[in-house]
VEXBATI-894606 format. One record per residue (C-alpha): residue in three letters; x, y, z. Coordinates in steps of 0.1 Angstrom, whole numbers, plus 5000, padded with zeros to 4 digits. Layout:
N
alaXYZ ...
// end
This chain:
756
met795173660552 gly793273350562 ser789473350560 glu787373300592 arg785572970594 gln781873010587 pro779572930617 ile777272620612 asn774072490626 tyr773172120630 gln769572040622 phe767971710634 gly764271640637 val762571950652 phe765872070667 glu768572300656 phe771872340674 ser774372630669 ala777972510669 asn779072870674 thr776872970704 gly775872640718 glu772272740716 leu769672460711 arg766272540696 lys763172320693 asn760772430666 gly762572760666 ile762172810704 ile765172820727 val765672520750 arg767872590780 leu771072380780 ala773972450803 pro777472490788 gln778772140797 pro775871950782 ala775972190752 leu779672110746 val778971730749 leu776171760723 lys778371960700 met781071690701 leu778471420693 leu776971610664 ala780371690650 gln781271320646 asn778271270622 gly777270930637 gly780770830648 ile781570720684 val782870990708 ser784970810734 arg784670880771 glu788370970770 glu787771230744 leu784871380764 gln786971390795 gln789871570778 glu787671820762 val785071890788 trp786471790821 lys790071890819 gly791971830851 asp788971690870 thr789071370889 ile787671040876 val784771070900 asp783971430890 phe784171320853 glu781871010857 leu779271200876 gly779371500853 leu779271300821 asn776271090833 arg774471410843 cys775171580809 val773971290789 ala770871260810 arg770171630805 ile770671600768 arg768271310766 ser765771500787 val765571810765 leu765471590734 ser762771370749 asp765071070742 asp765270740760 ala768370540769 asp766770200763 thr765170290730 pro767270590718 arg766370810688 tyr769271050692 val771970960717 glu773070590719 thr775270450746 ile778170230734 pro779070020764 arg782570080778 leu783370310748 gly781370620748 tyr778370770729 arg777270850694 phe774471050678 ile772370820657 ala769671050642 pro770171200607 val771971540610 lys771971820584 ile774772080585 val773572420576 pro775872730572 val774673030591 pro774173340569 gln775573660581 arg772173810588 gln770373500601 arg766773570612 ile766473460648 pro762973340658 val761173530685 ala761673360719 ala761073490754 pro764373560770 ala764873400804 ala764773730822 ala761573840804 phe759973510811 glu760773520848 ala759473880849 thr755973740841 leu756173570875 ala756973880893 pro754573880923 glu752874170938 thr751474220973 ala747874340969 pro746474630989 glu743674591014 val740174591000 val739274911020 pro741675191010 gln743475371037 glu742675741043 ser746275831041 asn746375721005 arg744276030996 leu746376291014 ala748776520996 pro752476481003 pro753776701032 gln755577021022 leu759277031031 asp760677321051 ala763377541037 pro766777371034 leu768877391066 glu772477521067 gly775677341075 pro775977011094 ser772176991100 arg771576981063 ser774176711058 leu772676511086 gly769276531070 arg770676411037 lys772276111054 trp768876021070 arg767176051037 leu769875821021 leu769375581050 leu765675571044 ile766075531007 tyr768775261008 gly768875121043 leu765175051048 pro764774821017 ala768074651026 ala766674581061 val763474441046 leu765474211024 ile767474091053 phe764374021073 val762773831044 ala766073631039 leu766173541076 phe762473441075 trp763073211046 ser766273071060 arg764572991093 his761772791076 phe763272651044 val766972591049 arg767072231059 asn769972001055 arg768171671052 thr766671531020 val763671321014 gln764270951018 leu762070800991 arg761270440993 ser760570180966 asp758169970988 tyr755170210990 ser751970010992 val749070170974 gly745670050986 pro742070150979 leu740470421001 phe737270470982 ser736570300948 glu732870340941 pro731770430905 gly731770790897 gln734071090904 thr735771190936 gly737871490944 ser739671710969 pro740471480999 ser741071651033 phe742171471064 ser740771521099 pro743371671123 asp744071331139 gly744371161105 ser741670901113 lys739171021087 val739071191053 val736371411037 phe735971431000 ser733471520972 trp731771230953 ser729171230925 gly727070970944 ser725870610936 arg723670750909 gln726270990897 asp723771270896 asn725171520921 phe728271600941 asp728071600979 leu730571561007 tyr731271221023 ile733471111052 arg735470791051 ser737170641082 ile740670511075 gly741070141078 thr737270071075 gln734470071050 asp732470321070 thr731370611047 thr728970881059 arg727171131037 leu727671481051 thr725771711028 lys722471661008 ala721871990990 pro720671970953 glu723672190944 thr727172070938 asp729372070969 tyr733172060964 ser736572160978 pro736172051015 ala738672161041 trp738672011076 ser739172271103 pro742272231125 asp740172191157 gly738271911140 lys734872061148 ser733772171113 ile734372151076 ala734472441052 phe733472381016 cys732272540984 arg728672510970 ala727672590934 gly725072850929 arg721772740913 arg722372970883 asn725973080885 gly728773150909 ser729472970941 ser729473030979 ile731672931008 trp729972741037 val730972581070 ile729172281084 ser729372181121 leu730171821127 ser728371811160 asp724871901148 gly725171921110 val724172291109 glu725372471077 arg726272841077 lys726973041045 leu729973271049 ile730273451015 asp729173450979 val731973420953 pro731773460915 trp733673150903 thr732072840887 ala732172510904 val735172290896 val734971970916 gly738571860912 ser740072190922 arg741072310956 phe739972650967 leu740072661005 thr742672631034 trp742372701071 ser744872901092 pro746272671120 asp744572881147 asn741172801132 arg740273171129 arg740673241092 leu740073081058 val742173161028 phe740673110994 ala741773150958 gly739673360934 ser738173710933 met735373900949 ser733673990917 glu733973920880 asp735874240872 lys738474190900 ala741874030896 ser742373680907 gly744273650940 leu744473490974 leu741873630999 glu741873601037 met738473591055 glu737873611093 val735473321099 ala733773491128 thr733073821111 gly733273751074 ala735774041070 thr737773971038 arg740974121024 tyr743274040995 leu746673881003 thr747973870967 lys746773980933 ala747873810901 gln748974000871 ala746674040842 gly746273700824 ser747373500855 val745173310879 glu745873220916 met744872860926 his745172580951 pro746172750984 ala747672531012 tyr748572661047 ala751772511061 pro750972311093 asp753172541114 gly751472851099 his754573031086 ala753473031049 ile750872951023 ala751872760992 phe749772820961 val749772790923 arg749873080898 asp748772980864 ile750673220841 ala749773090807 arg746672870807 gly748372540815 ile751872660825 ser751972730862 arg754272790891 ile754172720928 leu754773030950 val755073060988 leu753673351007 pro755073421042 met752373481068 lys752173661101 pro750973461131 glu747973701135 gly747073691098 gly748173891068 ala751173851046 ala754573901061 gly756073981026 pro755573920989 pro755073570975 val758273400963 pro758173180932 leu759872840936 ser761872820904 trp762572450900 pro764772340870 gly762972140844 phe759472270852 glu759672600832 ser757072480807 ser754972250828 asn751772250847 val752072210885 ala748972180907 arg747572130942 pro750572160965 thr750272000999 trp752772031028 thr754471751047 pro753571741084 asp756771921094 ser756272201069 ser759472131051 his758471981018 leu755772020992 leu753971740974 phe752371840941 ala750971700908 ser752571780875 asn752371670838 arg756071740832 asn756571380819 ser753471390797 glu751271210823 gln750171340856 tyr752471220884 leu753071330920 trp756371500928 ile757971610960 ala760471890967 lys761872100994 ala759972430997 glu762972630987 gln764472800956 gly766472580933 ala765372250949 ala765371940927 pro761871790928 gln761771410929 leu759371200909 leu757270960929 ser757070710900 thr756370410922 leu752870560929 gly751970540892 pro750470790867 gly747070960867 leu747371120901 met745571450902 asp745471550938 ala746771440972 ala746571511009 ile748971411037 ser747671351072 ser749371461105 thr750471101110 gly752071081075 asp749370881056 leu748870991019 ala745471011002 met745571040964 val743071100937 arg743770880907 glu741870950874 arg741070680848 leu740270860816 asp739770710781 ile738270940755 asp737670820719 ile736271000688 phe732870890676 lys730770980646 leu727071060645 asp725171020612 met723271350609 asp721271230578 arg719670950598 leu719071190627 arg717171430605 arg715071150591 gly713971060626 asp715770720625 ser717470590656 ala720870740652 ala723670520665 thr727170650672 val730070480657 pro733570480671 val736070620646 val739370670665 asn739870480696 ser742670350719 asn743170330757 arg744470690757 leu742971030748 glu741671140714 thr739871470715 tyr738971790697 pro738271650662 asn738271880633 val737171780598 ser739071890567 pro737072110543 asp737171840516 gly735571600542 leu738271340537 lys740471380568 leu740271430606 ala742771630627 phe742671570664 glu744871570695 ser746071250711 asn748471140737 arg748870780723 ser752570860717 gly753170990752 phe752871360749 thr749771520735 glu750371580698 ile748471660666 trp747371350646 thr745371300614 ser743471010600 asn740870940573 val737371010584 asp736870640589 gly739770630614 thr742270460590 asn745770600581 leu746670730615 thr749570980612 gln751371180639 ile751871530625 thr753771710653 ser756471620678 met756371920701 gly757271710732 his755071900756 pro752071780776 ile749772050762 thr749572060724 gly746272060706 ser743272250692 pro743872160655 ser742172360627 trp742372300590 ser743072570564 pro740372610537 asp742772460511 asn743372140533 arg747072200532 thr747872350566 ile746872280602 ala746872560628 phe747272440665 asp748272570699 ser751172450721 arg752872550754 ala756172400742 gly757972730743 gly756772830778 val753873050766 pro750872920747 arg751273020710 ile749572950677 tyr751672740653 leu751272620617 val752372290603 pro751872130568 ala748971880569 ala751271600558 gly753771690585 gly756971890584 lys758472210597 val756472390624 glu756272770623 ala755172990651 leu752473250641 thr751873450672 ala754373620695 ser756173450723 asn755173700750 glu751373680747 met748973390754 ser747373270722 val745172950720 thr742272780701 pro742872890665 ala740172880638 trp740772970601 ser738473220583 ala736573080553 asp738773260529 gly741973160546 ala743173520551 trp742773520589 ile743173290619 tyr740973370648 phe742173280683 thr741773350720 ser744073580740 asp743873740774 arg746374020767 thr743774270777 gly743274110811 arg740473870802 pro739873620774 glu738773780741 val738673670705 trp741373810683 arg742473750647 ile745873760629 pro746673740592 ser747473380584 ser750773500568 gly751773670600 gly751274030612 thr749674240639 pro746774080658 gln743474260659 gln740874240687 val737474110676 ser735274060707 thr735074320735 ser732874170762 gly734673840767 gly735273550743 phe736873210742 ser737472940715 pro736173090683 ser734472880656 thr734173020621 ser731572960593 ala731473010556 gly729373320562 lys729773620583 leu729273470618 ile731773370644 leu730773160674 tyr732573170707 ser731873110744 ala731573400768 asn734273270791 arg736272960800 ala733572810822 trp732772450813 val729072520809 thr728872870794 thr726973120773 leu727273070735 lys727673390715 ser727673480679 leu729273790662 asn728573930628 val732074040616 glu730574300593 thr727974460615 arg729774390648 glu726374270662 glu726874030691 arg724073790703 ala723773550731 leu722473220716 ala722372980745 thr723372960782 asp723772580785 ala726572520760 ile729572300767 arg732772490762 arg734372440728 ser731472220716 tyr729672410689 tyr729672450651 pro728172710628 ala726572530598 ala724772670568 asp721272600582 gly721972700618 val724172640649 tyr724772290664 tyr726072260699 ile726372020728 ala724472120759 ala724572020795 gly721171860804 ala719571770837 gly720871480857 gly724371490840 his723071410805 phe724471560773 leu722271680745 leu722871780709 lys720872100702 phe720172300671 ile719372670666 pro717872740631 ser719473030612 ala715973160606 gly715473210643 gly713573040671 ala714372840702 ala716972570704 val715672220695 thr717071900711 leu718071660684 tyr719871380703 glu720771260738 phe724271110740 pro724370770757 arg727570870777 arg729471170788 thr730971370760 ala734271550761 glu734471910751 gly735171970714 met733271870683 gly733571900645 met731171860616 ser731771800579 gln730972100557 asp728271900539 gly726471840572 his726371460569 ser728571370599 leu729271510633 phe732371400652 phe732871430690 gly734871290719 glu733071040742 ala734370920776 glu734770550773 gln735970550809 leu735870840833 asn736370750870 thr738370880898 asp739370670929 leu740670760963 gln743770560972 leu745770541004 val749470501011 arg750070431048 asp753170581065 phe754170781034 trp755971041054 arg758470901079 asn760971181081 
// end
């Protein structure tokens, strides 16, 4: 009796491919690959560097298909393989094209027999992952009286045909009514989204300046006739955000608001008579206002609990000018969702409510009023666009529908905006490591098209009724600097020294316990990855190759041998471990719970991290060898920082300027230390707590709180804007931080972008 052939796996780089199942994994996480691309990859791997001819591929994969079908299919398969491997046809690392012959796999491949009881790494199945997107239609804010009534009592069963008829009616209600609702929803979507034509993208788009003054701009919104655009700008002195109006085709700019608070997220009303916007509170929270363009009178509509985020988009008008829809919540303890407000009366109700751990953002009403597109952030950096059907008189016509677009399963998508005919959505995404604009039909399964000719760094956009496109382009260069703490303590003039710099991003520095190395995140290789260097910036080494736009938050183990970090590479943010010299990456936390910002305990036994599995961010810890997580904080906590003693530092929430807290892990005593701390920018040293604070006029300050007690003392004023994140050597001699060498946003214009 012949023995069965033992299954094998092919290992190359961070990937592993099962020849038996056709399953591809990256760092132990399943990467979706359709059967045909999987078979092509299997044939390439089996040749061990040899050429696989096009004829062999046709005979094995496309049996009986025409030459045209084969050519198209092969090109698509190879393109898909290169996409999931983050490979490039011009400078290949894995799949090389042999002109007129075929292809070959050029990376080193290790063949590994599969043991009978192979341990399969935890990975979120596709069905479970999609279940996290399951939308729910929220109830009205005011409960209906009928919800509190007991169910009616049924009469005694009837005899004969009448009983049978009653049973049929019950069956009709049970099965027929939901079917009718589904048919209605299907007809609704087919009416609005089933369109035969495709977008005709051009290669001759002309990008010109719209507003290029120094500082930061955000959230453009066109006037109804497309002749003007309103936006938020930090001003000529860059000391406060107000609203400004720019006329298209001219240099005319008018300042609209002059309050001392930050004004952001403007939305021009459909009748052109007013502009709605958000205004930051003097201490916390925000409020929604409307300003009349005829007399400049401002009217506050409602207070809301969220913190000002200038680049975000919170508001959208209904086409009939009667309602505003905004993303957020009505109080700190309420779920995030979309809310609809009657402008005349202020009456407000929920349209949707996100599930625990998710956040609704960036609503955009379709010009014809049939639906609202919005973003649901499901994993702190991984998000989806959903479309909510709307009734003409207001209120949702059904549950929101997620637009599942292939290739965007582990990406961030943001700020959708509709084309003038309500057929397509333009949105920003970091799918290709940098932020580009994409466009897609507003329907399930559509294939978004990359607007590469518009260039990278595009964070937001708006399309006018006449088809012009206004874009927000960000120019950001963050480098790592060192501050000599010894000179600072002596009262000498402390100069900052650049340590790691490039024209890309280097952030979140973390110093090794022996004081010799830095770990940080950088996108100098394309995607954001973990890098290390000597503390003087020499010996730069890339440690990870996760191939995802959001990988970072490095933390050294006490023995200097391992780095913990977080990544969204598997679809859900998880904590991973990697040898400090580079090597195999191992997942520490489960694939079905958000876990970010790791920090080792001083003895190396635990890794503290942030998770929102209870519905809000809290600090948790997990054994560094793996195991069951334990909740640490109970009143909100984000981004823990550990010390050699008993204290853990963390921020109260994700707000950029936040309350800094400390927790004694033995006594469980929690204290609020400061209310002006920059998120993730603090360090517990032996003599006290160092943190970066937001000062008046946009300045950034290094402050110190002595362990012995007392008020915070300002030690240093940074010459430029700092990025969040800081690290300090354990001997207290050096402080490392990110500094914005360049941080500007411009408004740019593309005339006649939409011609369809």
